[in-house]
Structures are given as structure tokens and as C-alpha cells.
N, C-alpha and C positions, 0 to 999 in steps of 0.2 A: 061403512058409508062410502059410496063411490062419488068422487068429485068429477064433475064434467066441466069441460072448458067449452064455453059457447063462442062461436065465431060469428062475426058480423060481416056479411058479404059486402056491405057498403063501404067498409073502411079499407083504406090502402096505406101501405107503409110510405113514409115520406122518402122521396127520391134523394139519393146522396148528392150533395152539392160538389161539383167538380172543383178541384183545387188548381189554381194557376200560379205560376212562379211570380214572385213579386218583382218590382222594378229593380230593387237592390240585387236580387239573385240574377236577373238578366244582365245587369251591369257587371257583376262579378264574372259571369260566364263569358261575356264579351271581352273583358280584360284578359282572362286566362287564355282565350282563343287567340287574341292578338299577340300576347306574349309568346305563346307556343309557335304561332306562324312566324313571328320575327326570329325566334331562335332557329327554327328549321331553315329559314331563308339564309340567315347568317352562316349556319353550319354548311349548307349547300354551296354557298359562294366560296367559303374557305376550302372545302374539299375540292371543288373544281379548280380553283386557282392553284392550290398546292399540287394537284395532279398534273395540270398543264405545265407548271414550273419544272416539276421533276422530269416530265416527258421531254420537254423542249430544251431545257437548259442543263439538267444534271445527267439525264440518260445518255446523250451523245458523248459526254466526257467519260462516263463510267463504262458504258457498253460498246462504244465505238461506232454506233450507227449515226446516220445523219437524216435530217428532215428537210423537206423543201415543199413549197406550195405551188401547185400547178396553176399557171396563169392563163393558159389557152386551152382550146378544145381539141388539140391535135392528137390526143390519145383517147378521146371519147370512143365508146362509152365506158371503157375500163377506168380511166382516170379523167375526171371532169374538172373544169375550172373551180378553184376553191378547195379542192381536195389536197390533203397533205400526203406526200409520198415518203415512206420510210425505206431507206436504203442501207445496205450493209456492205462493208468492204469485201471485194472478191478478187482473188489473184487474176491478173490479166490473162494468165495462161489457161484459166478455166472459163473465160468468156466464150459464149457460143451463140449461134443464131437463135433468136427468139427471146434472149434475155432483154429486160428493160433496164437501161443504164442511164444514170444521171451524170452528166459530164459538161465541161466547158467546150462549147463549139469552137472550132479553130478559125472562125472568120468573124467579121464585123466586130461587135463589142465583146465577143467571147462570153456571151451570156450562158447561164446554166440551162441545159435542155434535158428533158427526160423523154427518150424515144426508145423504140425497140430495135435491137441489132438485126440487120438483114444480111450482113456479110462480115466475115472475119478473115483477115490476111495476116500471116505471120512470116517474118523474115529474120531468122536468128533470134535475137532477144527483143525485136521490135514487133509490136502488135498494133495493127490498124483496123479500125472498124468503120462500117457505114451503117447509118440508122435511118429509121422512117417512123413517122407518127402513124398510129393505126387509122386515124381518120383522114390522113393525107392521101392524095392520089399517087404521088411519086415519092421516091427516096429523097433524103436530104441531099442538097447539091454540094456536099463536101465529104471528105473522109477525115477521120480523127485518129491521130497516132497517140496511143496511151503513153504519157510521159512518166507516170509512176508505175510501180509494180503491182498496183491494185486499182480497181475501179469500183464504183458504188452501184450495185444492182438492187432493184426494187424487191422488197419482201412483203410489204403491206401498204395498203391505201386506206386512209381515214377520211371518209366523206365529210365535206363542208367544214372541217376543222380550220382550214385557212380562212374561210369566210368569218368564222367566229373570232379568230385572232385579229383580223383586220377591223372587225366591228369594235372589239375592245380597245383597239388603238385609235379609234376615231375620237376627235375632240369632244363630241357630244356625249359619248359613253364615258369618256374620261372625266368630264365634269359631273356626270351623274354619280359615278363611283366616288369621286372626290368629296362631294357634298352629301350624297345619299347615304353612304355607309356611316358617317358620324351621326346623321339624323336618326338612323335606325337604332344606333347604340344608345342615343339619348332617350328615344322612345322606350326602348327596353328597360333602361334605368328607371324612368318615371313610372312605367307599368309595375316594376318590381316594388317600388316605394308605395304606390297606391294599393297594391295587393296585400301589404303587410297588415295583419290584424291590429286594430287599435287596442291599447291597454284599457281594461275596464276601470272606470273611475266611479262606479256606482256606489261602492262602499264608502269612499271618502266624501262623496258629494252628499249622501243621505245622512251620514253620521254627524252628530253634534258634539263638539269637544266640550267636555265638562272640566272646568279648571279644578285642579286638586287643591284642597285647603288644608292647611296644617291645623291640627287641634290646638286650641288656645290653652 
């Protein structure tokens, strides 16, 4: 006997009902996202702060280089205001025209200047240089005699790092870091507490204690 299956063209299969995440699931995802974002932010701040400390405070003592922040545009476009100049000690006998040197100017307040050497004069053990800013029209109106046996010449320029350092030292940013960092830590602590799974109390709630009776 052959069994035939009859189809009914008028019938249709019921469409599958799409499933949507519950409010509890959305809340859990939001908490996990906030916790992860907070951890990433804290780790990023810690890494940047540690790197800046090592570069600005430890590095010069260990490796002997020095850092200074450019305040004017006299060396633009190579070095702009807010850039940090990294300089290394160079024997004055090796100084030559074209080197960018960071030194105390011999006039006025003897401020630190970073300019390019345009002339080098040597007389015995004395070395005198004249400098000029790349963006200036003329040479600096002084000559500087190198008092030490070495001078600091530029080897690297880090754009805008000086601006970032000044911003971190501002009172507003200082208050934000002072109060914001603890607030983030408290938020992470609360988030970790909320995200802990609650212990199941179903068994103890539904079970009825039957007192044990001793046989008489």
C-alpha cells in the first residue's frame, strides 16, 4: 500500500517569533561595558602617567639627556610652541654650524634658548658660538662662550607634549584628577559588586523543614 501525503496550499507555517533581549540582559551588558570602559580608561591613564614620569624624570638621570619645552615660534616650523625638545650632551669641540643647541643666553635673564648655530669660533680651549632662530630674520644679537666642555644639541622633537604637561598642571585638570580618579575607582568597585551572581535560595525557600520526632 502506498501512503500519500496530501498538501494543503492554503495552509502556511507559523512565522518564527523574533526573540529580544530582556531588560535584565540589557542591564548586565551595560554594566559589563561600563566596567570594561572604566578599566581601559584607568589602565590608559596609568600607562600614560608612568611613561611620562619615566621619560621626564627618570630618563634624564639614567641616560643623561635633557628635555625642554619650546615657548616661542622662533624655530618654526621645525619646532613649534608647546613642543618638547630632547637634547643630548655633545662635546663643544664637536659643535658645528647647523646644530640646534639648547643653552643659557649670555644676556638679560640668561634664559634657556634653543636655536641653530650659525657660526663657531675656537681659540685654544675656548669655543664661542652664534645662533639664530629658523623663523627669525637675523642672527641673535649676542655670542655665547661655552663654559662647560659639552653642550646640549637637539636629537628629537615631540610635538605638543609641552602643551599636555601644562594642561595637566592646570588647577582645573588637577581638581578633575584629584576627585575624578577616586570616583572612577568607586564606580568600578560598585559595578564589580553588582555584577556578582546572587546565590540561589530557591531550595531553602521552597523546602519545608519537618521536625524530627523521636519514637516513644
